[in-house]
All heavy atoms as TSV, in Angstrom:
chain	resi	resn	atom	element	x	y	z
A	1	MET	N	N	4.306	-18.782	0.255
A	1	MET	CA	C	3.424	-17.537	0.226
A	1	MET	C	C	3.253	-16.930	-1.130
A	1	MET	O	O	4.282	-16.953	-1.859
A	1	MET	CB	C	4.190	-16.596	1.161
A	1	MET	CG	C	3.911	-16.693	2.606
A	1	MET	SD	S	2.270	-16.137	2.838
A	1	MET	CE	C	2.146	-16.274	4.627
A	2	SER	N	N	2.137	-16.360	-1.322
A	2	SER	CA	C	1.975	-15.672	-2.626
A	2	SER	C	C	2.395	-14.261	-2.563
A	2	SER	O	O	2.536	-13.795	-1.470
A	2	SER	CB	C	0.549	-15.786	-3.116
A	2	SER	OG	O	-0.271	-15.102	-2.044
A	3	LYS	N	N	2.656	-13.571	-3.631
A	3	LYS	CA	C	3.171	-12.291	-3.630
A	3	LYS	C	C	1.948	-11.331	-4.220
A	3	LYS	O	O	1.152	-11.787	-4.952
A	3	LYS	CB	C	4.299	-12.037	-4.418
A	3	LYS	CG	C	5.561	-12.689	-3.822
A	3	LYS	CD	C	6.860	-12.234	-4.463
A	3	LYS	CE	C	8.046	-12.718	-3.827
A	3	LYS	NZ	N	8.645	-11.852	-2.916
A	4	ILE	N	N	1.976	-10.117	-3.654
A	4	ILE	CA	C	0.981	-9.137	-4.243
A	4	ILE	C	C	1.777	-7.881	-4.658
A	4	ILE	O	O	2.823	-7.605	-4.106
A	4	ILE	CB	C	-0.109	-8.805	-3.296
A	4	ILE	CG1	C	0.420	-8.109	-1.887
A	4	ILE	CG2	C	-1.010	-9.885	-2.846
A	4	ILE	CD1	C	-0.536	-7.564	-1.056
A	5	LYS	N	N	1.191	-7.252	-5.654
A	5	LYS	CA	C	1.861	-6.004	-6.190
A	5	LYS	C	C	0.816	-4.818	-5.657
A	5	LYS	O	O	-0.314	-4.999	-5.840
A	5	LYS	CB	C	1.902	-5.943	-7.691
A	5	LYS	CG	C	3.044	-6.740	-8.191
A	5	LYS	CD	C	3.067	-6.483	-9.713
A	5	LYS	CE	C	4.158	-7.406	-10.329
A	5	LYS	NZ	N	4.256	-7.227	-11.812
A	6	VAL	N	N	1.550	-3.874	-5.110
A	6	VAL	CA	C	0.716	-2.739	-4.568
A	6	VAL	C	C	1.080	-1.490	-5.221
A	6	VAL	O	O	2.271	-1.256	-5.322
A	6	VAL	CB	C	0.957	-2.575	-2.932
A	6	VAL	CG1	C	0.054	-1.423	-2.432
A	6	VAL	CG2	C	0.699	-3.818	-2.254
A	7	LYS	N	N	0.142	-0.732	-5.864
A	7	LYS	CA	C	0.417	0.381	-6.609
A	7	LYS	C	C	-0.280	1.522	-5.950
A	7	LYS	O	O	-1.498	1.402	-5.677
A	7	LYS	CB	C	-0.043	0.191	-7.997
A	7	LYS	CG	C	0.188	1.485	-8.943
A	7	LYS	CD	C	-0.157	1.209	-10.342
A	7	LYS	CE	C	0.123	2.492	-11.235
A	7	LYS	NZ	N	-0.309	2.176	-12.554
A	8	GLN	N	N	0.390	2.668	-5.642
A	8	GLN	CA	C	-0.189	3.845	-5.070
A	8	GLN	C	C	-0.879	4.641	-6.328
A	8	GLN	O	O	-0.345	4.896	-7.290
A	8	GLN	CB	C	0.743	4.750	-4.451
A	8	GLN	CG	C	0.167	5.867	-3.757
A	8	GLN	CD	C	1.132	6.784	-2.951
A	8	GLN	OE1	O	2.285	6.387	-2.729
A	8	GLN	NE2	N	0.717	7.829	-2.492
A	9	VAL	N	N	-2.203	4.833	-6.163
A	9	VAL	CA	C	-2.943	5.588	-7.151
A	9	VAL	C	C	-3.549	6.878	-6.693
A	9	VAL	O	O	-3.951	7.706	-7.608
A	9	VAL	CB	C	-4.156	4.593	-7.637
A	9	VAL	CG1	C	-3.680	3.413	-8.377
A	9	VAL	CG2	C	-5.044	4.375	-6.533
A	10	LYS	N	N	-3.489	7.166	-5.422
A	10	LYS	CA	C	-3.918	8.421	-4.849
A	10	LYS	C	C	-2.849	8.979	-3.907
A	10	LYS	O	O	-2.187	8.280	-3.335
A	10	LYS	CB	C	-5.307	8.298	-4.249
A	10	LYS	CG	C	-6.448	8.264	-5.168
A	10	LYS	CD	C	-7.750	8.350	-4.326
A	10	LYS	CE	C	-8.794	8.925	-5.192
A	10	LYS	NZ	N	-9.971	9.255	-4.427
A	11	SER	N	N	-2.960	10.320	-3.655
A	11	SER	CA	C	-2.018	10.968	-2.792
A	11	SER	C	C	-2.316	10.765	-1.356
A	11	SER	O	O	-3.474	10.624	-1.035
A	11	SER	CB	C	-1.890	12.395	-3.200
A	11	SER	OG	O	-1.154	13.068	-2.279
A	12	GLY	N	N	-1.320	10.756	-0.521
A	12	GLY	CA	C	-1.452	10.751	0.905
A	12	GLY	C	C	-1.720	12.137	1.615
A	12	GLY	O	O	-1.833	12.225	2.749
A	13	ILE	N	N	-1.544	13.094	0.735
A	13	ILE	CA	C	-1.751	14.495	1.213
A	13	ILE	C	C	-3.121	14.646	1.830
A	13	ILE	O	O	-4.153	14.208	1.274
A	13	ILE	CB	C	-1.403	15.593	0.128
A	13	ILE	CG1	C	0.049	15.464	-0.281
A	13	ILE	CG2	C	-1.697	16.957	0.639
A	13	ILE	CD1	C	0.452	16.362	-1.459
A	14	LYS	N	N	-3.139	15.405	2.908
A	14	LYS	CA	C	-4.505	15.677	3.689
A	14	LYS	C	C	-5.140	14.348	4.135
A	14	LYS	O	O	-6.278	14.371	4.297
A	14	LYS	CB	C	-5.454	16.442	2.862
A	14	LYS	CG	C	-5.005	17.972	2.569
A	14	LYS	CD	C	-6.201	18.759	2.055
A	14	LYS	CE	C	-5.788	20.215	2.091
A	14	LYS	NZ	N	-6.891	21.056	1.668
A	15	LYS	N	N	-4.430	13.335	4.373
A	15	LYS	CA	C	-4.897	12.052	4.931
A	15	LYS	C	C	-4.388	12.026	6.378
A	15	LYS	O	O	-3.401	12.740	6.740
A	15	LYS	CB	C	-4.395	10.841	4.192
A	15	LYS	CG	C	-4.908	10.855	2.702
A	15	LYS	CD	C	-6.364	10.734	2.588
A	15	LYS	CE	C	-6.819	10.479	1.139
A	15	LYS	NZ	N	-7.437	11.692	0.623
A	16	PRO	N	N	-5.009	11.235	7.225
A	16	PRO	CA	C	-4.533	11.131	8.545
A	16	PRO	C	C	-3.044	10.523	8.706
A	16	PRO	O	O	-2.633	9.857	7.807
A	16	PRO	CB	C	-5.398	10.090	9.257
A	16	PRO	CG	C	-6.718	10.252	8.454
A	16	PRO	CD	C	-6.229	10.507	7.024
A	17	GLN	N	N	-2.375	11.009	9.739
A	17	GLN	CA	C	-1.004	10.601	9.849
A	17	GLN	C	C	-0.681	9.030	9.891
A	17	GLN	O	O	0.302	8.633	9.297
A	17	GLN	CB	C	-0.480	11.220	11.230
A	17	GLN	CG	C	1.127	11.043	11.356
A	17	GLN	CD	C	1.809	11.926	10.295
A	17	GLN	OE1	O	1.346	12.960	9.951
A	17	GLN	NE2	N	2.987	11.459	9.889
A	18	ASP	N	N	-1.677	8.371	10.443
A	18	ASP	CA	C	-1.457	6.811	10.416
A	18	ASP	C	C	-1.503	6.232	9.009
A	18	ASP	O	O	-0.881	5.344	8.669
A	18	ASP	CB	C	-2.519	6.133	11.327
A	18	ASP	CG	C	-3.955	6.457	10.917
A	18	ASP	OD1	O	-4.174	7.447	10.397
A	18	ASP	OD2	O	-4.797	5.490	11.271
A	19	GLN	N	N	-2.402	6.829	8.167
A	19	GLN	CA	C	-2.389	6.421	6.811
A	19	GLN	C	C	-1.056	6.783	5.989
A	19	GLN	O	O	-0.582	6.005	5.196
A	19	GLN	CB	C	-3.649	7.042	6.017
A	19	GLN	CG	C	-4.933	6.377	6.608
A	19	GLN	CD	C	-6.137	6.980	5.867
A	19	GLN	OE1	O	-6.168	7.697	4.946
A	19	GLN	NE2	N	-7.347	6.679	6.525
A	20	LYS	N	N	-0.572	7.962	6.295
A	20	LYS	CA	C	0.698	8.323	5.722
A	20	LYS	C	C	1.784	7.401	6.140
A	20	LYS	O	O	2.635	6.905	5.264
A	20	LYS	CB	C	1.044	9.857	6.104
A	20	LYS	CG	C	0.118	10.834	5.444
A	20	LYS	CD	C	0.706	12.203	6.001
A	20	LYS	CE	C	-0.508	13.188	5.498
A	20	LYS	NZ	N	0.028	14.658	5.889
A	21	ARG	N	N	1.810	7.074	7.448
A	21	ARG	CA	C	2.879	6.110	7.929
A	21	ARG	C	C	2.615	4.698	7.272
A	21	ARG	O	O	3.672	4.056	7.048
A	21	ARG	CB	C	2.826	5.999	9.404
A	21	ARG	CG	C	3.351	7.291	10.039
A	21	ARG	CD	C	3.322	7.230	11.547
A	21	ARG	NE	N	3.803	8.408	12.083
A	21	ARG	CZ	C	3.509	8.912	13.240
A	21	ARG	NH1	N	2.429	8.266	14.020
A	21	ARG	NH2	N	3.868	10.046	13.747
A	22	THR	N	N	1.373	4.341	7.057
A	22	THR	CA	C	1.197	2.987	6.514
A	22	THR	C	C	1.647	2.943	4.977
A	22	THR	O	O	2.306	1.931	4.644
A	22	THR	CB	C	-0.288	2.656	6.535
A	22	THR	OG1	O	-0.743	2.700	7.869
A	22	THR	CG2	C	-0.578	1.285	5.985
A	23	LEU	N	N	1.460	4.071	4.304
A	23	LEU	CA	C	1.968	4.054	2.925
A	23	LEU	C	C	3.520	4.125	2.984
A	23	LEU	O	O	4.151	3.327	2.140
A	23	LEU	CB	C	1.592	5.398	2.149
A	23	LEU	CG	C	0.220	5.470	1.737
A	23	LEU	CD1	C	-0.102	6.928	1.263
A	23	LEU	CD2	C	-0.199	4.389	0.639
A	24	GLU	N	N	4.194	4.688	3.838
A	24	GLU	CA	C	5.558	4.804	3.996
A	24	GLU	C	C	6.114	3.413	4.390
A	24	GLU	O	O	7.177	2.863	3.924
A	24	GLU	CB	C	5.935	5.754	5.000
A	24	GLU	CG	C	7.484	6.025	5.155
A	24	GLU	CD	C	7.770	7.076	6.223
A	24	GLU	OE1	O	7.015	8.088	6.286
A	24	GLU	OE2	O	8.673	6.852	6.995
A	25	ALA	N	N	5.331	2.676	5.258
A	25	ALA	CA	C	5.743	1.351	5.711
A	25	ALA	C	C	5.686	0.315	4.593
A	25	ALA	O	O	6.413	-0.638	4.543
A	25	ALA	CB	C	4.979	0.891	6.875
A	26	LEU	N	N	4.772	0.548	3.688
A	26	LEU	CA	C	4.679	-0.326	2.501
A	26	LEU	C	C	5.697	-0.004	1.421
A	26	LEU	O	O	5.853	-0.735	0.534
A	26	LEU	CB	C	3.263	-0.120	1.877
A	26	LEU	CG	C	2.115	-0.791	2.619
A	26	LEU	CD1	C	0.757	-0.329	1.981
A	26	LEU	CD2	C	2.212	-2.324	2.596
A	27	GLY	N	N	6.328	1.152	1.635
A	27	GLY	CA	C	7.482	1.390	0.644
A	27	GLY	C	C	6.979	2.439	-0.412
A	27	GLY	O	O	7.653	2.448	-1.356
A	28	LEU	N	N	5.781	2.929	-0.235
A	28	LEU	CA	C	5.233	3.846	-1.346
A	28	LEU	C	C	5.549	5.319	-0.905
A	28	LEU	O	O	5.230	5.720	0.028
A	28	LEU	CB	C	3.742	3.541	-1.414
A	28	LEU	CG	C	3.371	2.186	-1.864
A	28	LEU	CD1	C	1.904	1.945	-1.549
A	28	LEU	CD2	C	3.787	1.924	-3.304
A	29	ARG	N	N	6.050	5.974	-1.996
A	29	ARG	CA	C	6.324	7.440	-1.824
A	29	ARG	C	C	5.687	8.288	-2.881
A	29	ARG	O	O	5.407	9.388	-2.612
A	29	ARG	CB	C	7.885	7.683	-1.987
A	29	ARG	CG	C	8.688	7.012	-0.870
A	29	ARG	CD	C	10.155	7.291	-0.875
A	29	ARG	NE	N	10.904	6.502	-0.091
A	29	ARG	CZ	C	11.347	5.228	-0.415
A	29	ARG	NH1	N	11.112	4.763	-1.533
A	29	ARG	NH2	N	12.032	4.451	0.380
A	30	LYS	N	N	5.471	7.770	-4.196
A	30	LYS	CA	C	5.036	8.602	-5.181
A	30	LYS	C	C	3.773	7.835	-5.850
A	30	LYS	O	O	3.651	6.686	-5.783
A	30	LYS	CB	C	5.983	8.623	-6.362
A	30	LYS	CG	C	7.322	9.423	-5.900
A	30	LYS	CD	C	8.147	9.274	-7.183
A	30	LYS	CE	C	9.564	9.947	-6.959
A	30	LYS	NZ	N	10.397	9.915	-8.098
A	31	ILE	N	N	2.811	8.621	-6.420
A	31	ILE	CA	C	1.816	8.018	-7.210
A	31	ILE	C	C	2.344	7.367	-8.379
A	31	ILE	O	O	3.219	7.796	-9.030
A	31	ILE	CB	C	0.840	9.185	-7.567
A	31	ILE	CG1	C	0.145	9.719	-6.363
A	31	ILE	CG2	C	-0.208	8.684	-8.579
A	31	ILE	CD1	C	-0.773	10.990	-6.694
A	32	GLY	N	N	1.798	6.107	-8.552
A	32	GLY	CA	C	2.296	5.370	-9.692
A	32	GLY	C	C	3.375	4.322	-9.297
A	32	GLY	O	O	3.665	3.430	-10.064
A	33	GLN	N	N	3.892	4.515	-8.195
A	33	GLN	CA	C	5.076	3.529	-7.708
A	33	GLN	C	C	4.350	2.123	-7.411
A	33	GLN	O	O	3.354	2.125	-6.833
A	33	GLN	CB	C	5.720	4.171	-6.507
A	33	GLN	CG	C	6.858	3.412	-6.028
A	33	GLN	CD	C	7.531	3.966	-4.859
A	33	GLN	OE1	O	7.180	5.005	-4.344
A	33	GLN	NE2	N	8.634	3.399	-4.453
A	34	VAL	N	N	5.061	1.180	-7.770
A	34	VAL	CA	C	4.625	-0.209	-7.490
A	34	VAL	C	C	5.718	-0.859	-6.674
A	34	VAL	O	O	6.858	-0.823	-6.934
A	34	VAL	CB	C	4.472	-0.942	-8.867
A	34	VAL	CG1	C	3.990	-2.510	-8.588
A	34	VAL	CG2	C	3.495	-0.295	-9.743
A	35	VAL	N	N	5.235	-1.647	-5.670
A	35	VAL	CA	C	6.130	-2.406	-4.733
A	35	VAL	C	C	5.453	-3.766	-4.724
A	35	VAL	O	O	4.378	-4.049	-4.862
A	35	VAL	CB	C	6.242	-1.786	-3.412
A	35	VAL	CG1	C	6.985	-0.645	-3.302
A	35	VAL	CG2	C	4.944	-1.605	-2.611
A	36	GLU	N	N	6.343	-4.762	-4.417
A	36	GLU	CA	C	5.934	-6.180	-4.354
A	36	GLU	C	C	6.171	-6.721	-2.936
A	36	GLU	O	O	7.262	-6.430	-2.477
A	36	GLU	CB	C	6.624	-6.931	-5.428
A	36	GLU	CG	C	6.047	-8.422	-5.591
A	36	GLU	CD	C	6.640	-9.037	-6.858
A	36	GLU	OE1	O	6.594	-8.568	-7.909
A	36	GLU	OE2	O	7.093	-10.197	-6.651
A	37	HIS	N	N	5.214	-7.316	-2.390
A	37	HIS	CA	C	5.333	-7.825	-0.904
A	37	HIS	C	C	4.762	-9.259	-0.890
A	37	HIS	O	O	3.895	-9.656	-1.833
A	37	HIS	CB	C	4.424	-7.013	0.041
A	37	HIS	CG	C	5.088	-5.618	0.321
A	37	HIS	ND1	N	6.115	-5.576	1.125
A	37	HIS	CD2	C	4.672	-4.487	-0.127
A	37	HIS	CE1	C	6.433	-4.185	1.099
A	37	HIS	NE2	N	5.507	-3.481	0.402
A	38	GLU	N	N	5.233	-9.993	0.140
A	38	GLU	CA	C	4.548	-11.326	0.406
A	38	GLU	C	C	3.191	-10.983	0.939
A	38	GLU	O	O	2.981	-10.023	1.661
A	38	GLU	CB	C	5.385	-11.974	1.484
A	38	GLU	CG	C	6.799	-12.540	1.139
A	38	GLU	CD	C	6.785	-13.677	0.084
A	38	GLU	OE1	O	5.733	-14.478	0.160
A	38	GLU	OE2	O	7.667	-13.846	-0.670
A	39	ALA	N	N	2.205	-11.899	0.692
A	39	ALA	CA	C	0.766	-11.710	1.128
A	39	ALA	C	C	0.657	-12.346	2.592
A	39	ALA	O	O	-0.139	-13.164	2.809
A	39	ALA	CB	C	-0.126	-12.374	0.105
A	40	THR	N	N	1.427	-11.628	3.557
A	40	THR	CA	C	1.232	-12.017	4.926
A	40	THR	C	C	0.012	-11.255	5.487
A	40	THR	O	O	-0.357	-10.249	4.921
A	40	THR	CB	C	2.493	-11.643	5.641
A	40	THR	OG1	O	2.717	-10.237	5.657
A	40	THR	CG2	C	3.781	-12.347	5.165
A	41	PRO	N	N	-0.488	-11.713	6.620
A	41	PRO	CA	C	-1.692	-11.114	7.158
A	41	PRO	C	C	-1.384	-9.639	7.616
A	41	PRO	O	O	-2.201	-8.811	7.538
A	41	PRO	CB	C	-2.021	-11.887	8.512
A	41	PRO	CG	C	-1.440	-13.252	8.111
A	41	PRO	CD	C	-0.164	-13.015	7.303
A	42	SER	N	N	-0.100	-9.325	7.973
A	42	SER	CA	C	0.172	-7.949	8.431
A	42	SER	C	C	0.234	-6.923	7.235
A	42	SER	O	O	-0.297	-5.916	7.193
A	42	SER	CB	C	1.572	-7.891	9.088
A	42	SER	OG	O	2.612	-8.404	8.309
A	43	ILE	N	N	0.882	-7.505	6.081
A	43	ILE	CA	C	0.823	-6.797	4.869
A	43	ILE	C	C	-0.585	-6.445	4.345
A	43	ILE	O	O	-0.988	-5.366	3.911
A	43	ILE	CB	C	1.718	-7.276	3.822
A	43	ILE	CG1	C	3.202	-7.342	4.287
A	43	ILE	CG2	C	1.589	-6.630	2.369
A	43	ILE	CD1	C	3.752	-6.018	4.276
A	44	LEU	N	N	-1.437	-7.558	4.358
A	44	LEU	CA	C	-2.808	-7.489	3.837
A	44	LEU	C	C	-3.630	-6.490	4.794
A	44	LEU	O	O	-4.513	-5.767	4.213
A	44	LEU	CB	C	-3.458	-8.770	3.798
A	44	LEU	CG	C	-2.872	-9.749	2.813
A	44	LEU	CD1	C	-3.494	-11.151	2.972
A	44	LEU	CD2	C	-2.972	-9.183	1.427
A	45	GLY	N	N	-3.326	-6.410	5.946
A	45	GLY	CA	C	-4.000	-5.508	6.868
A	45	GLY	C	C	-3.666	-4.042	6.571
A	45	GLY	O	O	-4.457	-3.081	6.681
A	46	MET	N	N	-2.337	-3.853	6.222
A	46	MET	CA	C	-1.765	-2.475	5.929
A	46	MET	C	C	-2.524	-2.008	4.657
A	46	MET	O	O	-2.871	-0.892	4.544
A	46	MET	CB	C	-0.268	-2.493	5.935
A	46	MET	CG	C	0.380	-2.704	7.211
A	46	MET	SD	S	2.119	-3.007	7.210
A	46	MET	CE	C	2.804	-1.960	6.016
A	47	VAL	N	N	-2.493	-2.925	3.655
A	47	VAL	CA	C	-3.168	-2.674	2.390
A	47	VAL	C	C	-4.659	-2.230	2.622
A	47	VAL	O	O	-5.223	-1.391	2.051
A	47	VAL	CB	C	-3.064	-3.839	1.456
A	47	VAL	CG1	C	-3.872	-3.578	0.121
A	47	VAL	CG2	C	-1.473	-3.931	1.056
A	48	ASN	N	N	-5.323	-3.084	3.540
A	48	ASN	CA	C	-6.660	-2.839	3.791
A	48	ASN	C	C	-6.987	-1.300	4.354
A	48	ASN	O	O	-7.892	-0.756	4.120
A	48	ASN	CB	C	-7.278	-3.974	4.642
A	48	ASN	CG	C	-8.863	-3.857	4.797
A	48	ASN	OD1	O	-9.463	-3.699	3.695
A	48	ASN	ND2	N	-9.256	-4.037	5.953
A	49	LYS	N	N	-6.079	-0.984	5.200
A	49	LYS	CA	C	-6.116	0.299	5.740
A	49	LYS	C	C	-6.121	1.563	4.782
A	49	LYS	O	O	-6.696	2.483	5.149
A	49	LYS	CB	C	-5.024	0.446	6.910
A	49	LYS	CG	C	-5.169	1.614	7.747
A	49	LYS	CD	C	-4.262	1.592	8.949
A	49	LYS	CE	C	-4.598	2.727	9.800
A	49	LYS	NZ	N	-4.863	2.460	11.206
A	50	VAL	N	N	-5.304	1.337	3.786
A	50	VAL	CA	C	-5.263	2.391	2.812
A	50	VAL	C	C	-5.695	2.013	1.416
A	50	VAL	O	O	-5.268	2.333	0.354
A	50	VAL	CB	C	-3.626	2.765	2.683
A	50	VAL	CG1	C	-3.224	3.590	3.938
A	50	VAL	CG2	C	-2.809	1.715	2.378
A	51	LYS	N	N	-6.910	1.129	1.375
A	51	LYS	CA	C	-7.318	0.572	0.153
A	51	LYS	C	C	-7.783	1.554	-0.774
A	51	LYS	O	O	-7.982	1.428	-1.927
A	51	LYS	CB	C	-8.427	-0.545	0.517
A	51	LYS	CG	C	-9.538	-0.038	1.242
A	51	LYS	CD	C	-10.534	-1.156	1.524
A	51	LYS	CE	C	-11.548	-0.607	2.484
A	51	LYS	NZ	N	-12.080	-1.614	3.243
A	52	HIS	N	N	-8.196	2.839	-0.223
A	52	HIS	CA	C	-8.792	3.909	-1.041
A	52	HIS	C	C	-7.607	4.650	-1.663
A	52	HIS	O	O	-7.850	5.432	-2.557
A	52	HIS	CB	C	-9.627	4.849	-0.176
A	52	HIS	CG	C	-8.950	5.376	0.922
A	52	HIS	ND1	N	-8.592	4.604	2.043
A	52	HIS	CD2	C	-8.387	6.614	1.313
A	52	HIS	CE1	C	-7.896	5.299	3.031
A	52	HIS	NE2	N	-7.807	6.565	2.442
A	53	LEU	N	N	-6.356	4.330	-1.393
A	53	LEU	CA	C	-5.147	5.032	-2.007
A	53	LEU	C	C	-4.373	4.181	-2.802
A	53	LEU	O	O	-3.493	4.700	-3.552
A	53	LEU	CB	C	-4.292	5.652	-0.821
A	53	LEU	CG	C	-4.919	6.481	0.118
A	53	LEU	CD1	C	-3.914	6.981	1.205
A	53	LEU	CD2	C	-5.469	7.831	-0.473
A	54	VAL	N	N	-4.661	2.836	-2.844
A	54	VAL	CA	C	-3.765	1.924	-3.579
A	54	VAL	C	C	-4.601	1.033	-4.343
A	54	VAL	O	O	-5.854	0.733	-4.158
A	54	VAL	CB	C	-2.895	1.082	-2.681
A	54	VAL	CG1	C	-1.982	2.077	-1.858
A	54	VAL	CG2	C	-3.626	0.255	-1.679
A	55	SER	N	N	-3.917	0.310	-5.269
A	55	SER	CA	C	-4.594	-0.844	-6.099
A	55	SER	C	C	-3.686	-1.974	-5.860
A	55	SER	O	O	-2.473	-1.798	-5.696
A	55	SER	CB	C	-4.807	-0.462	-7.553
A	55	SER	OG	O	-3.548	-0.354	-8.164
A	56	THR	N	N	-4.197	-3.202	-5.915
A	56	THR	CA	C	-3.458	-4.352	-5.723
A	56	THR	C	C	-3.800	-5.406	-6.840
A	56	THR	O	O	-4.817	-5.388	-7.459
A	56	THR	CB	C	-3.751	-5.044	-4.349
A	56	THR	OG1	O	-5.090	-5.499	-4.358
A	56	THR	CG2	C	-3.345	-4.172	-3.266
A	57	GLU	N	N	-2.751	-6.278	-7.036
A	57	GLU	CA	C	-2.938	-7.467	-7.979
A	57	GLU	C	C	-1.976	-8.565	-7.550
A	57	GLU	O	O	-1.000	-8.276	-6.929
A	57	GLU	CB	C	-2.708	-7.035	-9.387
A	57	GLU	CG	C	-1.300	-6.733	-9.711
A	57	GLU	CD	C	-1.119	-6.412	-11.191
A	57	GLU	OE1	O	-1.877	-5.562	-11.655
A	57	GLU	OE2	O	-0.235	-6.923	-11.793
A	58	GLU	N	N	-2.380	-9.747	-7.912
A	58	GLU	CA	C	-1.558	-10.980	-7.614
A	58	GLU	C	C	-0.337	-10.787	-8.434
A	58	GLU	O	O	-0.413	-10.553	-9.672
A	58	GLU	CB	C	-2.312	-12.227	-7.797
A	58	GLU	CG	C	-3.557	-12.331	-7.062
A	58	GLU	CD	C	-3.456	-13.284	-5.908
A	58	GLU	OE1	O	-2.552	-14.147	-5.889
A	58	GLU	OE2	O	-4.288	-13.297	-4.902
A	59	ALA	N	N	0.851	-11.234	-7.964
A	59	ALA	CA	C	2.002	-11.225	-8.755
A	59	ALA	C	C	2.400	-12.634	-9.020
A	59	ALA	O	O	2.120	-13.596	-8.519
A	59	ALA	CB	C	3.184	-10.601	-7.935
């Protein structure tokens, strides 16, 4: 499996609760924080749901 780096670039404030929970499930709490995950279908789906709040790159 390949890995992806996910970086939070926008705040989750004033976003729907499901998007806030998705950020939390990805391990993101602050703007600028970077986490690394396996590129599984479930992780890619979570990233897709909050794609307007995060940036991604291959690790």
